[in-house]
RORO-714481 format. One record per atom (N, C-alpha, C, O, CB): residue in one letter; x, z, y. Coordinates in steps of 0.05 Angstrom, whole numbers, plus 32768, in hexadecimal, padded with zeros to 4 digits. Glycine has a CB too. Layout:
! residues N
aXZY
...
***
This chain:
! residues 131
m828D7DF980E7
m828D7DF380FC
m829B7DE1810E
m82B37DE18110
m828E7E018102
l828B7DD1811B
l829F7DBB812C
l82957DB48147
l827E7DAE814A
l82A27D9D811B
l82A87DB4815D
l829F7DAE8174
l82A17D94817C
l82B87D8B817B
l82A87DBC8183
a828D7D858184
a82907D6D818D
a82837D6381A3
a826B7D6581A7
a828A7D5F817C
n82947D5881B4
n82847D4981D3
n82707D3A81CE
n82707D2C81BA
n82957D3581E5
y82587D3D81E4
y82487D2E81E8
y82427D1D81FE
y82327D28820D
y823B7D3981E4
l82487D068207
l824D7CF28223
l822D7CED8227
l821D7CE58215
l82627CCF821C
f82277CF58244
f82117CE7824B
f82167CD38261
f82267CD78274
f81FE7CFA8252
f82077CBD825C
f82107CA9826B
f81F27C9D827C
f81DC7CA68274
f82207C938255
t81F27C8D8290
t81D97C8B829B
t81CD7C72828E
t81B77C728285
t81DA7C8A82BA
t81DD7C5B828C
t81DB7C448282
t81F37C338270
t81F07C1F8261
t81D67C388298
q82047C3D8274
q82227C318271
q82287C3A8253
q823C7C318247
q823B7C3F8289
c82167C4D8249
c82247C568227
c82267C438212
c82307C4B81FD
c82117C6C8217
e821F7C2D8213
e82267C1281FF
e82397C068205
e82457BFA81F3
e82147BFE81FD
e82417C04821D
e825C7BF68228
e82717C0C8228
e82887C068225
e82597BE88248
a82697C27822C
a82867C38822C
a828A7C37820C
a82A07C2D8205
a82847C5C823A
l82807C3D81FE
l827B7C3D81DC
l82917C2081D1
l82A57C2081C3
l82517C3581D4
a82847C0E81DB
a82987BF281D8
a82B27BF281E5
a82C67BEA81D9
a828B7BD981E4
f82B47BFB81FA
f82D37BFE8203
f82E17C1181F3
f82F97C0B81EF
f82D77C098220
y82D87C2681E8
y82E47C3A81D9
y82E97C2E81BF
y83007C3081B5
y82D47C5281D9
t82D77C2281B2
t82DF7C12819A
t82F37BFE819F
t83037BFB818C
t82C87C04818F
a82F87BED81B4
a830A7BDA81B7
a83237BE881C0
a83377BD981BE
a83017BC581CA
c832A7C0181C9
c83377C0D81C6
c83497C1A81B7
c835D7C2781BC
c83307C1281CC
g833D7C13819F
g83467C1E8182
g833B7C428180
g83477C4E816E
g836E7C1B8180
l832A7C4F818C
l83247C628182
l83137C63816B
l83197C73815A
l831D7C6E8193
g82FF7C558168
g82EE7C56814C
g82DA7C488154
g82DE7C338162
g82E47C738140
a82C07C51814D
a82AC7C418145
a828B7C4F8148
a82867C668141
a82B57C3B8127
v82787C3D8155
v825B7C4D8156
v825A7C528138
v82647C40812A
v823C7C3A8163
t82527C66812E
t824A7C648118
t82297C6B8111
t82207C6480FB
t825B7C72810D
l821C7C768120
l81FF7C7F8125
l81F67C728139
l82077C73814B
l81FB7C9B812A
l81E07C628142
l81D87C5C815B
l81B17C59815D
l81A37C4A814F
l81EA7C3D8162
m81A97C68816D
m818B7C668170
m818D7C5D8190
m819D7C6381A2
m817A7C868168
r81717C4A818F
r81737C4481B1
r81547C4F81BC
r81417C4D81AC
r81777C1B81B9
h81517C5781CE
h81397C5A81E0
h81297C4E81DA
h81327C3881D2
h813B7C5581F6
g81127C4E81D9
g80F87C4081CE
g80F77C3081AF
g80E37C2381A8
g80F17C2B81E3
a810D7C3481A0
a810A7C298181
a81027C3A8173
a81097C528177
a81207C1F8173
h80F17C33815D
h80E87C488144
h80DF7C5C814C
h80E57C728144
h80FB7C528132
g80C87C558163
g80B47C6C8171
g80C57C818185
g80BC7C97818D
g80A27C818157
i80DE7C77818C
i80EF7C91819D
i80E27C8F81B5
i80E17C7781BA
i81117C9081A3
p80D97C9C81C5
p80C97C9481E2
p80E07C9681F5
p80F57CA181F1
p80AD7CAB81ED
v80D77C88820A
v80E87C7F821B
v80E17C8F8241
v80CB7C8C824C
v80E47C5A8216
a80F07C9A824A
a80EF7CAE8264
a80E17C978278
a80CA7C9A8281
a81147CBB8272
t80F47C7D827C
t80EE7C668287
t80EE7C57827E
t80FA7C588268
t80F57C5F8294
e80E27C3E8287
e80E77C248278
e80FE7C1A827A
e81067C0D8266
e80D77C10827F
a810C7C1C828F
a81297C118299
a81377C19827E
a81447C078272
a81387C2082B9
m81357C358272
m81427C418257
m813D7C34823E
m814C7C39822A
m813A7C5B8252
r812C7C27823D
r81237C128225
r81387C05821E
r81427BF3822D
r810E7BFE822B
g81447C0C81FF
g81587BFA81F7
g81777C0881FC
g818C7C0081F2
g81527BDC8208
k81757C1B820C
k81937C27820C
k81997C3781F9
k81867C3881E8
k819B7C378223
m81A97C4481F4
m81B27C5581E0
m81A77C7281F0
m81AC7C7A8207
m81D57C5181DA
m81937C7F81D7
m81867C9781D0
m81A07CAA81C6
m81A27CBF81D2
m816D7C9281B6
h81AE7CA581B8
h81C07CB1819E
h81D07C9E819B
h81C87C878199
h81B27CB78182
a81EC7CA58199
a82047C9A818A
a82157CAF8182
a82187CC6818A
a82157C86819A
r82207CA0816B
r82317CB88159
r82497CA4815A
r82467C8C8152
r82247CC48133
f82697CB08166
f827C7C9D8166
f82957CB18157
f829A7CC98158
f82817C8E8188
e82A27C99814A
e82B47CAB8133
e82C87C9B8131
e82C57C838136
e82A87CB28113
g82E67CA78129
g83007C9B8126
g830E7CA6811A
g83077CBD811A
g830B7C968138
p83207CA3810F
p833C7CBC8109
p833B7CCE8119
p83427CC98131
p835C7CB2810C
g83357CE38113
g83397D048127
g83267CFC813F
g832C7D078154
g83617D0E8138
i83117CEB8140
i82FF7CE88156
i82E37CEA814D
i82D97CD8813F
i83037CCF8163
l82D47D018156
l82B87CFE8156
l82AF7D088173
l82B97D1B817E
l82AB7D0D813E
f82937CF48180
f82867CFF818D
f82757CF28192
f82727CDC8189
f828D7D08819B
f82647CFE81A3
f82467CEE81A4
f82447CE481C1
f82557CEA81D1
f82287D05819D
a82297CD181C9
a82217CC281DF
a82067CB681E0
a81FB7CA881CF
a82337CAF81E3
s81FD7CBD81F7
s81E67CAB8201
s81E27CA98219
s81EE7CB98227
s81CF7CB081F7
d81D17C988225
d81C57C918240
d81AB7CA18245
d81967C9F8238
d81BE7C728240
n81B07CB18259
n81997CB98263
n81917CBA8281
n81A27CB88293
n81967CCF825A
h81767CBE8286
h816F7CB0829F
h817A7CC982B4
h81837CC182CA
h814A7CA882A2
d817A7CDC82B1
d81877CEE82BE
d81A07CFE82B8
d81A27D1682B4
d81787CFA82C1
a81B17CEB82B8
a81C87CFA82B0
a81DA7CFD82C6
a81DD7CEA82D4
a81D57CEF829A
e81E47D0E82CA
e81F97D1D82DC
e82127D0B82D5
e82197D0682BE
e81FE7D4082D5
p82227D0182F1
p82427CFF82EB
p824C7D1382D4
p82447D2A82CD
p82537D058307
m825F7D0482CC
m82707D1282B8
m82877D2182C7
m82957D1682D8
m827D7CFD82A2
r82897D3A82C1
r829E7D4A82CD
r82A17D6C82BD
r828F7D7682AF
r82947D4B82F1
g82B47D7682C2
g82B37D9282B7
g82C27D918295
g82C87DA58288
g828E7D9D82B6
s82C67D72828D
s82CE7D768271
s82DA7D5C8276
s82D67D4B8287
s82B87D7C8257
a82EE7D5E825E
a82FF7D468252
a83037D45823A
a83027D5A822E
a83177D43825B
h83097D2E822A
h830C7D238212
h83297D2C8214
h83367D258227
h83047D04820C
m83347D3C81FD
m83517D3F81FA
m83597D3C81E3
m83537D4C81D1
m835A7D548203
l836D7D2381DF
l83777D1681C7
l83947D2081CB
l83A37D1F81DE
l83727CF581C5
i83967D2B81AD
i83B47D3781A3
i83BB7D1C8198
i83AC7D0F818A
i83B77D548189
m83D07D17819F
m83E17D008198
m83FE7D0C818B
m84097D1F8196
m83E77CED81B3
e84087D008175
e84207D008170
e843A7CED816E
e84507CF28164
e841D7D08815F
d84317CD7817B
d84437CC48180
d843F7CB8819A
d842A7CB081A3
d84417CB1816C
r84627CB881A9
r845C7CB181C4
r84507C9181D1
r84427C8981E3
r84767CB881D1
h84627C8381B8
h84527C5E81BE
h843B7C6381BF
h842F7C5C81D3
h84547C4481A5
e842D7C7081A9
e84077C6C81A5
e83FF7C7B81B7
e83E87C7581BD
e83F67C788187
t84087C8D81C4
t83FC7C9C81E1
t83FF7C8781F1
t83EA7C7B81F5
t840B7CB981F0
d84157C7C81FD
d84127C68820E
d83FE7C50820C
d83ED7C4A821D
d84287C5F8210
r84057C4581F6
r83EF7C3481F9
r83D57C3A81F8
r83C57C298202
r83F17C2481EA
l83CC7C5081ED
l83B27C5A81ED
l83A87C608208
l83947C54820F
l83B07C7181DE
f83B47C718217
f83B87C788235
f83B57C5E8243
f83A27C618253
f83D77C85823C
a83C07C458244
a83BA7C318257
a83A07C25824B
a838D7C1E8259
a83D37C1B825B
r839F7C228233
r83807C16822B
r83707C248238
r83617C188247
r83777C15820D
l836E7C398236
l83577C4E8235
l83547C52825C
l833F7C558269
l83657C71821F
s83687C508265
s83667C598285
s83627C3D8293
s835E7C3A82AB
s83857C698294
d83637C2E8284
d83637C108299
d83467C0F82A1
d83347C158293
d836C7BEE8286
g83447C0482C0
g832A7C0D82CD
g83237C2682D7
g83107C2B82E5
g83187C0882BF
g83377C3782CD
g832B7C5882D4
g83417C5F82E8
g834F7C4D82F3
g832A7C7282B5
q83437C7682ED
q83597C7F8303
q83667C9A82F4
q835C7CAE82EA
q834A7C878325
v837F7C9182F6
v83967CA682ED
v83977CBB8300
v83947CB78318
v83B27C9A82EC
t839B7CD982F1
t83967CEB8301
t83B97CFD82FC
t83C57D0B830C
t83757CF982F7
t83BC7CF782E8
t83D67D0182DF
t83E27CEA82C9
t83DB7CE282B3
t83D27D2082D1
p83FA7CE682DA
p84077CC982C6
p840C7CD882B0
p84087CF082AE
p84287CB682D2
l84157CC6829D
l84297CD58286
l84407CDC8284
l84517CCA8286
l842B7CCB8273
a84447CEE8281
a84677CF88286
a84657D0D8278
a84517D1B8273
a84757CFF82A6
d84847D128272
d84897D398264
d84827D498273
d848A7D4A828A
d84A77D47825F
q84727D5C8267
q846A7D728280
q847A7D8F8276
q84857D908260
q84427D788283
p84797DA08284
p84887DBA827F
p84837DC5826C
p84947DD68267
p84867DCB828E
w846E7DC48259
w84647DD58247
w846A7DC18229
w84637DC68212
w84427DDC824F
g84777DB18230
g848A7D9C8218
g847A7D85820E
g84817D7681FC
g84947DAC81F8
s84617D83821D
s84587D6C820D
s84597D4D8224
s84637D4B823A
s84347D748202
y84507D3F8218
y844D7D228227
y84367D1D822C
y84297D158219
y84557D0B8219
y84257D1F8248
y840F7D28824F
y84037D128266
y84107D0B827A
y84147D458258
g83E97D098262
g83E47CFB827B
g83BD7D00827A
g83AF7CFF8266
g83F37CD5827A
k83B77D048293
k839A7D07828F
k838D7CEB82A9
k83977CE382BE
k838E7D308297
f83747CE3829C
f83687CD682AC
f83457CCD82A8
f83367CD08295
f837A7CC182AC
t833F7CC282C2
t831E7CC082BF
t831A7CA382BA
t83217C9482CC
t830B7CC882DC
d83107C9A82A5
d83077C7E8299
d82F67C7282AD
d82EE7C7D82C2
d82F77C80827D
r82F17C5982A5
r82E17C4882B7
r82C67C4F82B2
r82B67C4182BE
r82E67C2A82B4
f82BC7C6082A3
f82A07C69829F
f82987C8B82A8
f82837C9682A5
f82997C64827E
g82B17C9882B4
g82B27CB282BE
g82B67CC082B0
g82B47CD682BA
g82A27CBB82C7
v82C07CBE8291
v82C87CD0827F
v82E57CD68280
v82F67CC48280
v82C17CC68268
q82EC7CED8282
q83067CF98284
q831C7CFC8268
q83117D068254
q82FF7D14828F
w832D7CF88267
w83387CF68252
w83557D058250
w83637CFB8263
w83387CDB824D
m83617D148245
m837F7D1D8242
m83867D15822C
m83787D138218
m83847D398242
l83A37D0E822D
l83BA7D008218
l83C87D12821A
l83D47D19822F
l83C97CE3821E
d83CB7D2181FD
d83E67D3081FC
d83F87D2F81E0
d83EE7D3281C9
d83E07D4F8202
c84117D2981E5
c841A7D2181D4
c842F7D3681C7
c84457D3881D3
c84217D0A81DB
v842C7D4381B4
v84467D5781B2
v84577D5581A2
v84637D68819A
v84417D6F81AD
a845E7D398199
a84767D2F8188
a848E7D30819E
a84A57D2A8198
a84717D0F8179
***
């Protein structure tokens, strides 16, 4: 069994996944578009948008799509368990660029170097460095 998150965007899925690729998290390994290969479209504005995408990198797997009726993301977050403080700083800075930091990276009472933010696409992230 494997638990994997599924991110729902309204129209920014492709832009978000390109951003995550540029940050070094991984890459899209499967992509299907609304309206391609007989896939129906809910509205004409959705034609060509991402209907289903698989995103993978070392230790990373999640899915994403654009949906005309997507709700704003809330109530969950991607949590990246890191082992290198320098890499945690680098990734936190890249992913949070243009977003809103809610907990700056700092040593926490439970012993981790931890921070939390919502990225420019509304996705919440937590980075936790245990080293």
